[in-house]
C-alpha positions, 0 to 999 in steps of 0.5 A, spaced: 460 915 222 464 914 217 463 909 211 468 905 210 469 903 203 469 896 201 473 891 199 469 889 194 466 893 189 460 892 185 460 889 179 456 895 176 461 899 178 467 897 176 463 896 168 463 903 168 469 906 170 472 901 165 468 904 161 470 912 163 477 909 161 476 906 155 473 913 153 478 917 156 484 913 152 479 914 146 479 920 145 487 922 148 488 918 143 482 921 137 486 928 140 493 925 138 491 923 132 488 930 129 494 933 131 498 928 128 493 929 121 495 938 123 502 935 122 502 931 116 498 936 112 503 943 115 509 939 112 505 938 106 503 944 104 511 948 106 512 942 101 508 943 095 510 951 097 515 950 096 516 947 090 511 952 088 517 957 089 522 954 086 518 953 079 515 960 080 523 962 079 524 959 074 519 961 070 521 968 071 528 967 070 532 970 065 535 966 061 542 968 055 544 961 052 551 962 051 553 959 045 560 961 044 565 957 049 571 962 048 567 968 052 566 963 060 575 964 058 575 970 058 568 972 063 572 973 070 571 970 077 564 974 079 561 972 072 564 965 072 560 965 080 553 968 078 553 962 070 549 956 072 549 950 067 542 947 065 539 942 060 536 948 056 533 942 051 526 943 054 526 950 054 530 951 046 524 946 045 519 949 047 520 957 045 520 953 037 513 952 038 511 957 040 515 962 034 511 956 030 505 958 033 506 965 033 508 966 025 501 961 023 
């Protein structure tokens, strides 16, 4: 003999199903938040690495200040492509302070 499904569910059963549904939703939301947080951390780490790499490249560069602009007119096209304009004031001030410290 098989039992048919009753037309109404009991209050306790209904509350139990609601609670289970709520737990599943909370768990799904928690997993999604965790994924989002990991993505943000990864993005932040990548940004920091790129900034650090750029800073290290700048530190490792060999800089030669061109004081005579006539040299640029004599330079070939290939050499002109390699020249980059930079603000060297901070670099010059840093070198001067190092020289003063070395003299003392």
